[in-house]
C-alpha positions in Angstrom: 36.8 -6.3 -25.6 33.5 -7.0 -23.9 30.9 -4.3 -23.7 29.6 -3.1 -20.4 26.0 -1.9 -20.4 25.7 1.8 -19.4 23.2 4.3 -18.3 24.1 7.8 -19.4 22.5 10.9 -17.9 23.1 14.4 -19.3 21.4 17.8 -19.3 20.0 18.6 -22.7 17.6 21.3 -24.0 16.2 22.4 -20.6 15.8 18.9 -19.2 17.5 15.7 -18.3 18.1 13.0 -20.9 18.6 9.4 -19.7 19.8 6.7 -22.1 20.2 3.0 -21.5 23.0 1.7 -23.8 24.0 -1.8 -24.9 26.1 -3.3 -27.7 23.4 -2.3 -30.2 23.1 1.3 -29.2 20.3 2.9 -27.2 17.7 0.5 -25.9 15.7 3.0 -23.9 15.5 6.8 -23.8 13.8 9.1 -21.3 13.5 12.9 -21.3 12.4 14.9 -18.3 11.9 18.6 -18.7 12.9 20.8 -15.8 9.9 22.0 -13.9 7.7 19.4 -15.5 8.0 16.8 -12.7 5.5 14.0 -12.6 3.0 13.8 -9.7 2.9 10.0 -9.8 3.8 8.5 -6.4 2.8 11.5 -4.4 0.9 10.7 -1.2 -1.4 13.5 0.0 -4.6 14.4 1.7 -7.2 15.2 -1.0 -10.7 16.7 -0.6 -13.6 15.1 -2.4 -15.0 17.6 -4.8 -18.0 15.6 -5.9 -19.2 12.0 -6.3 -20.6 10.8 -9.6 -22.6 7.6 -8.8 -23.5 6.7 -12.4 -19.8 6.2 -13.3 -18.9 4.9 -9.8 -16.2 7.5 -9.3 -15.4 10.6 -7.3 -13.3 13.6 -8.2 -10.7 14.6 -5.6 -9.0 18.0 -5.3 -5.3 17.4 -4.3 -4.3 21.1 -4.4 -2.9 23.6 -6.8 -6.0 23.3 -9.0 -5.4 19.6 -9.7 -8.5 17.5 -9.7 -8.0 13.7 -9.9 -10.3 10.8 -10.8 -10.9 8.3 -8.0 -12.6 5.0 -8.9 -15.1 3.8 -6.4 -15.1 0.4 -8.1 -11.4 -0.1 -7.5 -11.3 1.8 -4.2 -14.0 0.3 -2.0 -12.5 1.5 1.3 -11.3 5.0 2.0 -9.0 6.5 4.6 -11.1 9.4 5.9 -9.3 12.1 7.7 -12.0 13.8 9.7 -11.5 12.6 13.3 -7.8 12.3 14.3 -6.8 9.5 16.5 -5.8 10.3 20.1 -2.1 10.6 20.7 -0.7 7.2 21.8 -3.3 5.0 20.2 -2.7 5.6 16.5 -2.3 2.3 14.7 -2.2 0.5 18.0 -4.0 -2.5 16.5 -3.0 -1.9 12.9 -6.6 -1.3 11.8 -7.7 2.2 12.8 -6.7 3.6 9.4 -7.7 0.4 7.7 -11.3 0.9 8.8 -10.8 4.7 8.8 -11.8 7.1 11.6 -15.2 7.8 10.2 -17.6 10.5 11.2 -20.8 9.5 13.0 -23.8 11.7 13.6 -22.5 13.2 16.9 -19.1 13.7 15.5 -17.5 10.8 17.4 -15.4 8.1 15.8 -17.2 5.2 14.2 -16.0 2.1 12.4 -19.2 1.6 10.5 -18.5 2.1 6.7 -20.2 5.1 5.3 -20.5 6.4 1.7 -18.0 8.9 0.4 -19.4 12.5 0.3 -18.4 15.8 -1.1 -16.1 17.6 1.3 -14.6 14.4 2.8 -10.8 14.5 3.2 -9.1 11.2 2.2 -5.6 9.8 2.1 -4.6 9.1 -1.6 -1.7 8.4 -3.8 -1.3 9.7 -7.4 -1.1 6.7 -9.8 -1.3 8.5 -13.2 -0.6 11.9 -14.5 -3.2 13.8 -16.6 -2.7 13.2 -20.3 -4.7 13.9 -23.5 -7.8 15.1 -21.8 -7.8 12.4 -19.2 -7.7 13.5 -15.6 -5.0 12.6 -13.1 -5.8 9.4 -11.2 -5.5 8.6 -7.5 -5.9 5.5 -5.4 -6.5 4.7 -1.7 -3.8 2.0 -1.9 -0.4 3.4 -0.9 2.9 2.0 -2.3 6.5 2.8 -1.6 9.1 1.6 -4.2 12.6 0.5 -3.5 15.2 -1.2 -5.7 14.4 -4.6 -4.2 10.8 -4.3 -3.0 7.4 -2.6 -3.4 5.7 -2.1 0.0 2.0 -1.5 -0.1 -0.8 -0.7 2.4 -4.5 -0.9 1.4 -7.4 0.2 3.6 -10.0 -2.5 4.3 -7.8 -5.3 2.7 -8.1 -8.6 4.4 -4.7 -9.4 3.2 -3.3 -7.1 5.8 -4.1 -9.6 8.5 -2.3 -12.4 6.7 0.5 -12.6 9.3 -1.7 -11.5 12.2 -3.8 -14.6 12.9 -6.2 -14.7 10.0 -4.4 -17.7 8.4 -3.8 -20.8 10.5 -1.4 -22.1 7.9 1.8 -19.9 8.1 2.8 -20.8 4.6 -0.5 -19.7 3.3 -0.1 -16.5 5.3 3.3 -15.8 3.7 1.9 -16.5 0.2 -0.8 -13.9 0.8 1.5 -11.3 2.3 4.6 -11.7 0.1 4.6 -12.1 -3.7 7.5 -12.3 -6.1 8.3 -10.9 -9.5 7.2 -13.4 -12.2 10.7 -13.2 -13.6 12.3 -14.8 -10.5 12.2 -18.5 -11.4 14.3 -19.9 -8.5 11.6 -21.5 -6.4 14.0 -22.6 -3.7 15.2 -19.1 -3.2 11.7 -17.7 -3.2 10.6 -20.2 -0.5 13.6 -19.4 1.7 13.4 -15.7 1.1 9.7 -15.6 2.0 10.4 -17.4 5.3 13.2 -14.9 6.2 11.3 -11.8 5.1 8.2 -13.0 6.8 10.0 -12.9 10.2 10.5 -9.1 9.7 7.1 -8.3 8.0 4.7 -5.8 9.5 1.3 -7.5 9.3 -0.3 -4.3 8.1 1.6 -4.3 4.9 2.0 -6.3 1.7 5.3 -7.0 -0.1 6.3 -7.5 -3.7 9.9 -8.8 -4.2 11.4 -7.3 -7.3 13.7 -9.0 -9.7 16.7 -7.0 -8.5 16.3 -8.5 -5.1 17.4 -11.8 -6.5 20.6 -10.2 -7.8 21.3 -8.0 -4.7 25.0 -7.5 -4.0 26.8 -7.2 -0.8 28.2 -3.7 -0.3 31.7 -5.0 0.5 33.3 -2.0 -1.2 31.8 0.3 1.4 30.0 2.5 -1.1 29.7 3.5 -4.7 32.6 2.9 -6.9 33.3 6.1 -8.8 35.8 7.5 -11.3 36.4 10.6 -13.4 36.7 10.3 -17.2 38.7 13.1 -18.6 40.3 13.6 -22.0 40.2 10.0 -22.9 42.0 8.7 -19.8 41.1 5.6 -18.1 37.9 5.8 -16.1 38.9 3.4 -13.4 41.8 1.1 -12.3 39.6 -1.9 -12.4 38.2 -1.1 -15.8 41.2 -0.4 -18.0 38.8 1.0 -20.6 39.4 4.5 -22.0 36.7 7.0 -23.0 37.8 6.6 -26.5 37.2 2.9 -26.4 33.7 3.6 -25.3 33.1 5.8 -28.3 34.5 3.0 -30.5 32.1 0.5 -29.0 29.2 2.8 -29.5 30.3 3.5 -33.1 30.3 -0.2 -33.8 26.6 -0.3 -33.2 26.1 2.5 -35.7 28.3 1.5 -38.7 25.3 1.0 -41.0 24.0 4.4 -41.8 20.6 3.0 -42.6 20.2 1.1 -39.3 18.7 2.4 -36.1 19.1 0.6 -32.8 20.8 -2.4 -34.3 19.3 -5.7 -35.2 18.7 -8.7 -33.0 18.3 -8.2 -29.3 21.3 -8.8 -27.0 20.4 -11.6 -24.7 23.6 -11.6 -22.8 22.0 -10.5 -19.5 20.0 -12.8 -17.2 16.8 -11.8 -18.9 15.0 -11.3 -15.6 12.8 -8.3 -14.8 9.8 -7.4 -12.8 8.6 -4.9 -10.2 8.1 -4.7 -6.6 8.8 -3.0 -3.3 9.3 -3.9 0.3 7.6 -4.1 3.6 9.1 -5.3 6.9 8.6 -5.7 10.6 8.7 -3.1 13.2 11.6 -0.8 12.5 12.5 -0.7 16.2 13.7 -4.3 15.9 11.5 -5.7 18.6 11.6 -9.4 19.2 9.2 -11.8 17.6 7.4 -14.5 19.5 9.9 -17.1 18.5 12.9 -14.9 19.0 13.9 -14.8 15.4 14.0 -11.0 15.2 16.7 -11.0 17.8 18.9 -13.0 15.4 20.9 -11.6 12.5 19.7 -12.1 8.9 22.6 -14.5 8.4 21.5 -16.6 11.3 18.0 -16.7 10.1 19.1 -17.6 6.6 21.6 -20.1 7.9 24.3 -19.2 5.4 25.7 -15.8 6.3 22.9 -13.9 4.7 23.3 -15.2 1.2 20.3 -17.1 -0.1 20.3 -18.2 -3.8 21.3 -15.0 -5.7 20.2 -12.3 -3.2 22.0 -10.8 -0.2 19.5 -10.9 2.7 21.3 -8.3 4.8 20.9 -5.8 2.0 17.2 -6.8 1.5 16.4 -6.6 5.2 18.0 -3.2 5.4 15.7 -1.9 2.7 12.7 -3.7 4.1 13.2 -2.0 7.5 13.7 1.4 5.8 10.5 1.2 3.7 8.5 -0.1 6.6 9.6 2.8 8.8 8.7 5.2 6.1 5.2 3.9 5.5 4.6 3.7 9.2 5.6 7.3 9.5 3.2 8.4 6.7 0.3 6.5 8.3 1.0 7.9 11.7 1.1 11.5 10.4 -1.9 11.4 8.1 -4.7 11.9 10.7 -3.1 15.1 11.9 -2.7 16.8 8.5 -5.1 19.0 6.7 -6.4 18.9 3.1 -3.8 19.2 0.3 -0.9 18.3 2.7 1.8 16.3 0.9 3.1 13.4 3.0 5.4 11.8 0.4 7.0 12.6 -3.0 8.7 10.0 -5.2 12.2 10.6 -6.5 12.9 12.8 -9.6 12.2 10.6 -12.7 15.8 10.1 -13.6 16.7 8.9 -10.1 13.6 6.6 -10.1 14.5 5.3 -13.5 18.0 4.2 -12.4 16.6 2.7 -9.2 14.2 0.6 -11.3 16.9 -0.5 -13.9 17.7 -4.2 -13.9 21.1 -5.1 -12.5 22.3 -6.6 -15.8 21.4 -3.5 -17.7 23.7 -1.1 -15.8 27.3 -2.0 -15.4 28.3 1.7 -15.3 26.5 5.0 -14.7 27.9 8.0 -16.6 27.0 11.6 -16.3 28.7 14.9 -17.2 26.7 16.9 -14.6 28.4 17.4 -11.2 25.1 17.8 -9.3 23.6 14.6 -10.7 26.9 12.8 -10.0 26.8 13.9 -6.4 23.1 12.8 -6.1 24.0 9.3 -7.1 27.2 8.9 -5.1 25.3 10.1 -2.0 22.5 7.5 -2.6 24.2 4.1 -3.3 20.9 2.4 -2.2 19.4 3.4 -5.5 21.4 0.8 -7.3 23.9 -2.0 -6.6 27.0 -0.2 -5.6 28.8 -3.0 -3.9 32.1 -4.7 -4.8 30.7 -6.1 -8.1 28.0 -3.5 -8.5 27.6 -0.4 -10.6 30.4 2.1 -11.0 29.5 5.8 -11.2 31.6 7.9 -13.7 31.8 11.7 -13.9 32.7 12.6 -17.5 34.7 15.9 -17.6 36.1 16.1 -21.1 35.7 19.7 -22.4 36.5 18.9 -26.0 33.7 16.5 -26.8 30.4 16.3 -24.9 29.0 13.1 -23.4 26.0 13.7 -25.7 28.3 13.6 -28.8 30.5 10.8 -27.5 27.7 8.4 -27.0 25.9 9.5 -30.2 22.7 10.3 -28.4 21.6 12.6 -31.2 21.5 9.7 -33.6 19.7 7.6 -31.0 17.0 10.2 -30.6 16.6 10.4 -34.4 16.2 6.7 -34.6 13.7 6.6 -31.8 11.4 9.2 -33.5 11.7 8.1 -37.2 8.7 6.6 -38.8 10.8 3.9 -40.5 13.2 1.5 -38.7 15.6 -0.6 -40.8 16.6 -4.1 -39.8 20.0 -5.6 -40.4 18.6 -7.8 -43.2 17.3 -4.9 -45.2 13.7 -5.4 -44.1 12.1 -2.5 -42.2 9.3 -1.5 -39.8 6.9 1.3 -40.2 5.7 2.6 -36.8 2.6 4.9 -36.5 1.3 6.3 -33.2 -2.4 7.1 -33.3 -4.8 8.4 -30.6 -6.2 4.9 -30.0 -3.2 2.7 -30.5 0.3 2.2 -32.0 0.5 0.3 -35.3 3.6 -1.4 -36.6 3.9 -2.8 -40.1 6.6 -5.3 -41.2 8.0 -5.1 -44.8 10.6 -7.1 -46.6 12.2 -4.0 -48.1 15.6 -4.6 -49.5 15.9 -8.1 -48.1 17.5 -10.4 -50.6 15.7 -13.7 -51.0 18.2 -16.5 -51.1 15.8 -19.2 -50.1 12.2 -20.3 -50.4 9.6 -17.6 -49.9 8.2 -19.2 -46.7 11.7 -19.3 -45.2 12.3 -15.7 -46.2 9.1 -14.6 -44.5 9.9 -16.5 -41.4 13.4 -15.0 -41.1 12.1 -11.4 -41.6 9.3 -11.9 -39.1 11.6 -13.4 -36.5 14.0 -10.5 -36.8 11.1 -8.0 -36.8 9.7 -9.6 -33.6 12.9 -8.9 -31.7 13.1 -5.3 -33.0 9.4 -4.7 -32.2 10.1 -5.5 -28.5 13.1 -3.2 -28.6 11.2 -0.3 -30.2 8.4 -0.5 -27.6 10.9 0.2 -24.9 12.9 2.7 -26.8 9.9 4.8 -27.8 7.9 3.9 -24.6 4.8 3.0 -26.6 2.0 1.8 -24.5 -1.7 0.8 -24.5 -2.8 -1.3 -27.5 -0.1 -2.1 -30.1 -1.0 -4.0 -33.3 1.8 -5.5 -35.4 1.1 -6.5 -39.0 3.7 -9.2 -39.7 4.2 -10.6 -43.2 1.6 -13.3 -43.8 2.8 -16.8 -43.0 1.4 -19.9 -44.5 2.8 -22.4 -42.0 1.4 -22.7 -38.5 4.7 -23.7 -37.0 6.2 -20.4 -38.3 3.4 -18.4 -36.7 4.0 -20.2 -33.4 7.7 -19.6 -33.6 7.3 -15.9 -34.3 4.9 -15.5 -31.4 7.3 -17.4 -29.1 10.2 -15.1 -30.1 8.1 -12.0 -29.5 7.0 -13.2 -26.1 10.6 -14.0 -25.1 11.8 -10.5 -26.3 9.1 -8.6 -24.4 9.8 -10.6 -21.2 12.9 -8.4 -20.7 10.8 -5.2 -20.7 10.6 -3.6 -17.2 7.1 -2.4 -18.0 4.4 -5.1 -18.0 3.9 -6.1 -21.6 1.6 -8.9 -22.8 1.4 -10.6 -26.2 -2.3 -11.3 -26.5 -2.2 -13.4 -29.6 -2.6 -13.5 -33.4 -5.9 -12.7 -35.1 -7.2 -14.6 -38.2 -5.8 -11.8 -40.3 -2.4 -12.5 -38.7 -2.3 -9.2 -36.8 -0.5 -9.6 -33.5 -2.1 -7.8 -30.5 0.1 -6.5 -27.7 -0.7 -4.5 -24.6 1.8 -2.5 -22.6 1.2 -0.7 -19.4 1.2 3.0 -19.6 3.7 4.5 -17.1 4.5 7.8 -18.7 4.1 9.6 -22.0 5.7 8.2 -25.2 9.1 9.5 -25.9 7.9 11.5 -28.9 5.5 13.5 -26.7 8.2 14.1 -24.1 10.4 15.7 -26.7 7.8 18.2 -27.9 
């Protein structure tokens, strides 16, 4: 019986535990304590507390005693909020907020750039929570994230005018305004999708097309598929799989008492990933100069809306929704006072499901009625079409979902210092203040071949497990892996290639920098949230 990748969400120890499960067990874990919600994604009006020229930064009070770091090097233009626009002319040319309604000597509006000063009120978005003595971080660039797109707006950016006459070459304009996840390799689809999306793009905004856009499903089923799993009965007519069968499958990945998270990575999915959001044309659906906005997505695409792997009707619907949302934020901002919150991102467990790759979530399981209702009411968070994700409410009173899916063992494996591989070799993982260090050891591996071949096999297996552990533990920053020394250059190249292929499936940006003369492999992984071990404290 084939295994369907699952995402399981359950309440545990005063929070919400989210687990991504595949044939090898848990591949990712996330714990969100109740009342400890992240501020990342929040768009608000902050007040500049002070400017520190020698570090090219300002500190911005965003309310509730929270002071955030604001880099003047990265944020060269600011959206000041001191002179509201007149009703009726806000954003009329798409550049009032780009240049910012600045204060001149007589209090009138001015478009002449001025230095940021203490007391100024600016529009910002939180990009990083405070952690380990480091202040929260905010940016003048605003982004809205959807399952298929990331829509962004940046004050003073010349890119905003890409579709508004700055570029004479329309193809160059599209390249500047629309970018694609590096994990979408279908160049034909990208070219056609850029043309279609460009017809609906608002020239103020930039768009990143996420990996999931390529796999967008048509919602022919009319909504989220759902079922109730109770006392081992079938969870769905189209599934035919009992709750007990799920437990057996999970147990198969845990047969070896010494092994955590299985061995080699499961490469059964498409291996694509990325990140992005969406921006679109005027939500009102006004016609474009060439009349294309008056046509349906299917007519523009020329094939009923399906281009390559993605359903364009589903994409354009989200594009319009995100564009309308960003336009509303920008229109309201000049009329709001300091500390006003204009936008909050989804709760972390909802955002995590939204950002999950299509191939990693065949089913969504939860034993909490409130969480179940949240997902069934928001099918746009994931592919809920005819061949999309099925949502299952688990109601068995005799055995909890936590126990059924062996999440306790998964948590133990994700926090243990030592991780055993199928071959008998093992990893030692240490998290320090400055970096994470992973050491590869042969352990109980039985050498049945030449030493060089033994080292190569252990290192190849370890490379795949290292990539899995980075996701499972959410390790970030600088990671150094000490593989067993290899004499042959071709073995080193093969191990590095295997590692790069394995980390390519990570939804968080991960880069294999290279191997030092001491055969230490350097990896960097973008920090998006605390490591799992810290979340569990």
